[in-house]
N, C-alpha and C positions, 0 to 999 in steps of 0.2 A: 507697721513694719513689714515692708514688702520683701519678705525673705522666702527661701525655699521651704523653711519649716512652717511659716505661717500659711503659705499657699497650699501645702500638702496637708495641713492640719484639718482643714475643712474644705471639702470639695463635692461637687455634684457630678457623679459619674454615670455614664450610660454604658452598661455592660450587657452585651447581647440583647440590646433593646429594652432592658428592664432598668428602671430608675432605682438607684441605690443611694439614698441620702444618708450622710453621716449622722450618727447619733450625737446630738448636741445638748448640753446642759444650758438652757436659755437663761439669760440673766446672770448675775454675779452674786455669789453668796456674800452677804454683808454682815458686819458686826451688829448685834442686836442691843448691846449695852453701851452705855456712855460713861466715861470717866470724867471727873471734875478737872483734873490736870490734863495737860497735853498728852495724848496717847497716839502712838504711831499706829496708823491703820494699815492693815495688810489686805491686799486684794488677791483674790484667787483667780487664776486664769481660767477663762472658759475653755472647756475641754471638748474636743470633737474627735470621735473615732468612728470608723466605718464598720458597719455590721459585717461586711465581707472584705477580706484583705486581698488586694490584687498584687500578689507576689511576683507575678511574671512580667509586670510592666515597669518601664523606666520612663520618667517624665523629664521634659526639657523645661526651660525657664518659663514657658507659657502654659505649663501643666498639660501639655498634649502628649499622649502616648506616642513614643517614637519607635519602640521596638518591643519585641516579646521574646523571652528566653525559654518559653515552655516548649515541651517536646512536640513533634508533629502529631503524635497520637492524641494530644489534648485539643487539637484544632482551635487554637485561640483566634478570636475575632479581632478585627481592628477597632479599638475602642476610641471614643471621643470624650475628652474630659474638659469640663468647664470649671476652671479654678477661680477661687476668690479668697482674698485675705481679710482677716478681722483684726482691727487695731486692738491689741490686748496688752495688758501690762503684765510683766513678769512679777512673780511674788517678791515683795520687798522693794519694788520699783517705785511705788507711789510716794508722794511727798506728804509731809505732816500737814494736817488741815483740821482746824477746829470744827469747821462746819461740814460734818460728814453728810448731812442731808443735801447740801448743795452739790457735793460730789456725786451722791447717788442720783440726783436729778440729771446731772450731766451724763452719767453712764446710761440712764434710761433714755435720755434724748438721743445719744449716739446709737443706741440699740434700735430705736424706732427709725432713725434715718437709714441705718444699714438695712433694716428689714424692708423698708419701702423701696430702697434702691435695688435690692435683690428681686423683689416682686416685679418691679418695673422692668428689670433686665429680662426676666423670664417671659413676660408678656411681649416685649419687643422681639425677643428671639422667636417666640411662637408665631407672631404676626409676620415677621420677615421670612422665616424659613420653614414654618410649619407646613405649608401647603405642599412643598416638594422636597423637604429635607429627609423625610423618612419614607421608605418603601412601605406601602400599605400592608399591614399585617393581617387584615381580615378579622373576623370574629365568628364565634359559633352561630350567631344569628344569621350570618350570611352564608352558612353552609360550609364553613372551613373550620373543622374541629381539629384540635391537637396539632395546629400548625405552629412551628417554632418561630422565634423572632428573626427578622430580616435586617441586614445591615443597612446603614444609611446610604442614600443615593450618592452622596459625595464620595463614599468609599468606592463604590462601583466606578465612578468617574475617574478617581485617582488610579485605580487598578487598570482601567482601560488605557490610560495614558502610559502607565508603566509597561504594559504589554507592547505598546507601540515603540517605546524606547528599547525594549529587548529585541524586538524584530529589527529595528533600525540598526542596532548594534551588531547583530549577527550578519546583516547584509554588508555592513561596512568592513567586516573583518577580512573578507576574501578578495583576492586579486581578480581582476577581470570579471567582476560581478555586476555588470551593468544592469540597472533596474532589478537587482536581486534575482537575476535569472537562474543562477546556479542552485538557489534554494527553492524558488517558486516552481521550477520545472518538475520538482520531485513528485508532486501530487498531480495525477492525471485527472482530466475532466470526468466527472461521475454523473450518475443519474440525478442526484439531489445535491451535489456539491458539498456533501457533509452534513446535510440537515439533520439526519438521524442522530449524529453525535452532538450537534448543537442543541437539539431539543432535549436530549438526555441531560445536558449540562444545565439547561434552564430548569428542568424538573428538580435537579439536585440543589440548585441555588435557592429556589423558592420554597422548597419543602424539606430542607436538609435536617431540620430538627423535629419533623413529624415522625410518628411511629410507622409510616407507610413507605418511607424511602430513607436510605442512609446518606451520609455526606461523604462517602468514600468514592473516589473515581479510580478504578483499578485497570491498569494496562498489563497485558501479558505478551511477552515476546517469545514466540516459538520459531525455531529455525535450525540452521545447520551450524557447523563449527565457526563460520564467519560471524554470525550473530552472537555466538557464545564467547567471542573474543579470543579465539585461539591465536597463538603467536603474538599476542599483545597482552599488556596488562589488563586485567578485567575491568579496572576502574576507567579505562578509556572506551569501553564498549558503548555503543550508541544508546543503549537502554539506560545505562548509568548516567551518561551525560544529559540525556533528555530529562531525567528526573531532577537533576541538579538545577536545570534551567527553569523548571516549571513549579517545583514544589512550594516555593515561597508565594507565588501568585495564588495558587489554590488555597494556601493556608490563610492568606489575607482575606479571602472570600468565605472563610468558615468551612472550607472543604479540605479533605486530605487526599493526597495523591500517592498511589503505590504503583511502582513499576517492577514487575517480576520478570527477570530474564530466565526462562526455562528452556533455552536453546540447547541442543545436544550435538556434539560433533561426531562425524562419521556414521551417521544413522539416517537412513531414508525415512521421512516422516510417515510413509505409508505402513511401516513395519510396527504397527501397534499404537502409533501416536493418535490416530484418529479416534479410536474408541477410548483413549485414555486422557482426553483433554481435561476432564474434570479432575482427574487425579494429578496430572502434571501441572496445568495452569491454574486450577482452582475453580470453584463454582461461581465466584463473585466477580468475574471479569466483565468490564464494560467495553473494552476495546482490545481486540486480539490481532496481533501481527503474525503474519506467515512469511517465512523466508527459506524456501527450499528450491529456488530456481535452478541451482546447480545440478539437481537430480533429474532434470528434463521431465517434469511432471505432466501427466495427462490431464485433459479437461475433466475427465471422470473423477480422478482422485482429488482435484481441487474442489469440485462441487461437494464431494463427500466430506472433505475437511470443513468447508464453510458450513455445511448442514450440521456437522458434529459440534462445531463451535456455537452456532446459533441455537442449538438445543440446550445449552447451559442455562442455568437459573436466570441470569440477567439478560439473556438474548443479546450477547455482545455484537457490536459491529466488527466486521472482519476487514483487514487491510492486507492485500497481497503485495508484499515488497519484492519487486523484481530487480534484476540488474544490480545486485550488491555482491561485492567481492570480486576477486580476479582483476583488480585494477579499477573497479567501479565503486565509488567515484574517484577522480583525481589522477589516475594513472592509466586512463583508457588508451591514450596514444602510446604510452610506454609499453603497454601489453602487446601492441602490434609491432612497434619498433624493435622490441627485444628479439623478434624472430627475423625481421626483414633486414636490419642493419648488418648482421654478420654475413649474410649471403652476398652483400654488395661491397662492403668495406669493413674488413675485420679490424683494421687499425682504428678507424673511427668508432667502431662498436666498443673496442676496449677502452678508449677514452671516455666514451659515453657512460660506461659502467664505473670507471675509476673516479669520476668527478661527481658522482651522486652524493648528496648529503647523508651524514650518519644519522641513525635512528636510536631511540632509547631502548631498543630491543624489548626485553620483557620487564623492564623496570619502570616504576612510576616516578616521574620527575616533576610532578605538579600539574597545574591546569594545562590542557592540551592547546588552548588558544595561544600559548607562548610560541609555539612552533610557526605561527603565522607571521611573527615579527622578525624581520631580517636581522635586526641588531641583537635580539636575544638569542636567536638561532645561531648566529655567528659565534657568540660567546659560548653557547652550549657545545657546538662541535669542536671548538678550540680546546675544550677541557675533557673531551672523551678520550680515554686511553685507547690506542689502536686506530684512531681516526686520523689518517694520514693527511699530509699537506694538500694533495689534489682534492680530497673530499672536503677539506675545510674551505677551500676557495673555488669550489666547482661552479658557482653561479656565473663567474666571468667566462669560464670555458664554454658553457652553454650559450651565453650571449654571442660568443665568437663563432661557434660552429652550428648555430641553429639552421642557417640556410642550407648547409650540407645535409643535415639530418632530415629536414622536410623534403629535400629533393629526392631522397630515397624512400621515405615513408610519407605519403601524402596524407595530411590531416583530414582531408575530405573522406577518406576511406573509413575513418572512425565514425564520422557523422552518418555516413550511408548505412553502416552496420546498425547504429542506434535507431535510425529512422525505420529500418526494416523490423527491428524488434518492437518499436512503438506501434507500428501498423499491424503487428501480429502478436498481441498480448497472449500470455499463457492461458488466461481465462478470458474468453472473448467478451467484448463490451455488451453484447446483447443480453448476456446472462446477468451482468450487473444490473442492467435495466429491468429485467424481469423480476429479480428479487427486490429491487427498489420499489417497484410498483406494488409489491405485496407488503411493503413496510419494513423490509430488512435491509440493513446497510452493509453493502459489500463495496470496497473501494480498492483502487489500484495506485501503487506508488512505485516509482523507478528511481534508483539511486544513480543511474548513469546519466548525469546532467552536465558533465564537464567535457563533452565530446568536441566542443569548438574552441576550447581554451587551454586544455592541459598539454598541448604540444609546446607551449611557450616556456622560456627558460625558468621562470619562477616555479612552475609546476614540475618540470623535469628535474630540477635540482632537489625537489622534495619527493621524488618518486618512492623512496623507501619509507616515507611517512604516510603514503597512501596505500601502498601494497607491500605485504610481506608474504612470500611464497604465493599461495592462491587466496590468502585471506586479506581482509581490509586491515590497514594499520591505523595508527593513532588519528591522523587527519581524515582518513576515509570514514572512520566512525564519527568524528566530530561533524563533518559536513552532512552525513546522513542524519545525525541527531538534530542538526539545525533545520533540515527539511521537515522532520516530524514535529519539532517544537513550533516552528513557524505556523504550520497548518492548525495544530490543536489550539494554540493561543489565538489564532485568527478566528476560529469557531467560538472560542470562549469570549473574545471581545465582541463578536456579533451578538452572542447571547446576552452580554451585559447591556449592550445598546438597546436591545429589544425590551429588557426589563426597565431601563431608564425611560424609554418612550412610553411604556405602559404606566410608569409612575407619573409622568407629566399628564397623561390622559385620565389618571385615576382609575386604571383598569388592571392593576397588578393582581388583584384578587381573582379576576377572571382569567388572567394569564396563568396564575398559579394552578387553578383548578384544571385548566385545559392541559397544561404540561403534565400534571400528575395523572390525569385521566388517560392521556396518550401513553405515558410510561406504563401504567397498569395494563392497558390494553396490549402493549407490546409483550409484556411478560406472559400473558395468557394466550397470545396468538399462536396458533399451530403453524408449523412449517408447511409451505405449499408443496405439492408433489414435485419431485425432481424434474428438472428440465433436460438433463443429459444423463445423469447417473446418480444412483442412490444406493443405500444399503437397506432397502425396505424391510426385508424380513427381520432385520435386527434393529431397525430404527424406531418402529412404533410397536407398542406404546411405551417402551422402556427407556428411551433416550433421556438424558445422556447415560451411556453405559457405565457400569461400575467396574473399575479397573484396579488391579493390584500389580505393581511392577517393582523390580529392583533397580530400575534406572533412576539416576539423579542427574539434574535437579528435578524435584517434584514437590508439590504442596500437599499431597494426600498421603494416605497410608502406603506402606511398602508391602511387597510380596511376602516378606518374612513374617508379617503379622498373621498370615493364614497358615503358615508352616507349623505342623505339629510333629511330635516325635515319630520317626518312620516306623512302619510295620516290619516285623521280622528281626532276626538277630544277626543279619549279615553286616550291619554297619549303618551309616547314615549319610545323607547327601550333605553337600557343603555349599557355602556361599562363595561365589566366584566373581571377581571383579575384572578379570582379564578376558574381555570379549574376544572370542576366537578369531573373528574375521577382521579385527581392528588392530593395526600396527600401532602399539602404544607410543612409540617414539615419534611417529609422524603426527599423531593427533594430540600430543602432550599439551596440557592446558596452559601451563605457565601462569597460573593465577594466584592471587593473594586472598586471604580472608576465608570465609566460610563457603564460598561458591565451589561446588564440586560438579564435575561433568564426567561421569563414568557409567559404564554399561554393566550393571550387575545382573546376576542370574543365580538360580539354584541348580547346581549341577551334580550329576551322579552317574554311576555305571551300574550294569545289571547286578553285579555281585553285592551292591549296597542296598538292594531291596527296594521297596516302595517308598516314595516320598508322599506324605499325606497332607492335604490341604482341607481345612474346614471352611466351606463357602457360606457366607451369610445369606439370609433370606432377603428377598426383594418384594416390593409391593406389586407383584405381577403374577398372573397365573402361570405363564411360561417364560423361562429365561433361556437365552442362548449362551452356551458355554464355549469359550474360545481359549486355546492355549497357544502361546507364541514361544518360539525357540530362538536361540542366538544366531543360528546360521541362516543363510538365505533360502534354503530349500527345506522341504518337510521330510527329507529322507530319514533322519534320525527319529523324528516324532512318529513317523509311520512304522518304525521298528519298535516302538514302545508299547507296553501293555498298559491300558488305561481302564480303570474301574471307576464307576460312579455309583455311590451308595452301595458299595459292595458287589455290584454286578459288573462282569467283564463286558465292556462296550467295544473295545478294539483290542485285537491281538496282533502283536508285532510280527513283521515279516520273517524274523528269525526266532520267534518266541518258542519256548519249550513247553508252554501250557497246552493241555489237551482239552480245555474247556471250549465250548462253542460261544463265540462273542455275539453280542446283540447285533452288531453290524459286521457283515462279511466283507465289505469293501474297505479299502484303506482310507484313513482320515484324509479329508480334502482341504484345500486352501479356502480362505475366506474370500468370497467374491463380493463385488459391489452390489449385486442384486441376484436373486435366485432366478430371475426371468431373463431370457435372452432378448435380443433387440426386438422391440415391439412397435406398434403404431404410435405409442406415446414417446418413443425415442429413447427409452431406457435401455441401457446396454449392460453387459456383464463383463467385469474386469477383475482378475485376481490381484487386487492392489495390496493385499496382505499375504505375500507369497510365503512368508515364514510363520504364518499363523494358521493353525488347524481348527476347523469347525468341528467340535466334539458332538454337539447336538443340543436338543431341548431338554431342560431339567425343570422340575417344579419350582415355582418362584416363591410360594408362601411358606416355605420351611427351609431350614438349613440343609445343605447337601455336603457330601463328602467326595473328594476327588483323590484317587490314588494313581500314581504314575511310577512305572518302573522302566528304566532304560533298556535298550536293546543291546546289540552287539557293540556299538560305539557309545561314547560319553554323550549324554543328553543335557542340554542347558535350557532351563525354562526361565524366560525373562518376563512374561506377562501371563496372568490369568484374568480373563475378561468375562463379565456377566452382562450381556447386552439384551 
């Protein structure tokens, strides 16, 4: 009886490469006694049950696993199930038969036939598919100990095909996207074209279940308010969209993908972020994105950021994301036309604004891909309250007036600006190459890819979906997400193909060992000397720095965990989330869920006495102590009284104390290096203008830091042990 019940009652399952065969009672329990008169014989059904229950799998009619409902944290593998049915009689189904021996012989005969058929099927399966069906798992005798099971090669092939489908689908979504140029342009040519990321993926694919490497691939997005998703719903942020596109692919390969958006609005990354990457992004990052181009960063500060990132536990690759926000991507022409049109034709400019399509503002209305469809978008704007008739039918207006618009604002001007930026990257290409030769991956990405198409009516009508104020809007985030997803999946696809080629050549074990060896070597590889700028006195040997901050988002402990009851009876300091220099209304997050983006600090005035921090010990002889404050300058920190382990180190400029401090000079800013420009090319730059270098403290024991404000309120945002 070929039914779902009979097929699932006995099955041969390959789960994570281990054979799990159902526990079967072979034969049929028969009656031992005979009666003289006709006796109804009852046969008992052969029962089969699996030693392990696969609750997360659903089977189709061919007993193939078609989906998994387990959580991402369980990292389910794509299983293959070979089903077979046994002809069995239900209890009471047999017919009356005087000759029970004849029936038993028939049952025995059928059992032998079925057993021979099963054995033959297994041998045929091994003969036809055994050579290349499974990725070689190695054995301890070949020097591969504690290596977990690897998926079937057929799974890799299917996933590679699915990656191509996803890439093709993304390319076909966008208008004017010939040869997928709007997506492929995003990643600029690099020294190794992403090989460091690809090799890391191979190491995880082939060693994910060993005790030497885990199966998590973690991406951290650091950046400004644009990456944080300000003025849009957080679910539309490119980090969230990228994870949605890729997480199922990683899951099917036995890997888990985590994307952490730790971007912060209204805060220059040089202000404490560099020393706090482990606290903010986490120590387990494989790929780190940087997006702070709007702050006009120096080469020095970018190299310091890259070095701080690459000093983390997993030695992540770093991607400098440039040209994002302010109309890039999708509204680059609009960003220029907005200023040029009113100078030439105010009436045309008013129509230009009045006919732009309406946006979802801060609300989430479902998948962002919907806004690319003309029909759905027309229906959407027709049902938005306050979206007037000109906005609802604006596409026709742009079709009619496009020649007038481009006669005032030449689209070539946009292209010329972009090419100027391409030829002058924020971090020069020669330094990418220098770090690449040392085995560290630094890559460049630019979101400004729509420079030759976004003057067209389809794009102008959607200008509000690409740009909101100076931030990226829903479609700006989506196109940027597609650039990131396309490249990472391309590298993953290349990694799968290399594994499949090794499988055909029976060299998977060699590839596994090579990938694992390279990954281990990367983790222990020291950073090369800086080529332009470094923070040498605070970089070795204690990197990454130990940082405590009140800023969120972060993945590490907060500054409050160091805070102890203050000394004195004058009162106590408070936790303040209203950063003084940030206009809350302007940078308001408009986000849902648990994501928070706020600049916290511990604040107090002189009359509130000392605030006390208990500093943990570090595994170092000497530790550099840094304090960061909320404002841009050190004026208020220099007016504070600072004690370390009870001794007065710094006395404020308006202090009433009569003690002689350890240091007679005011506390100084944190510089990129203690050395001035030298023959090695190392320069000195105060890239942490709001952070004061307190001095060196013992590293092998706990220390105590006491701070009392001066004449004005003091806000402490970071305490750093470097």
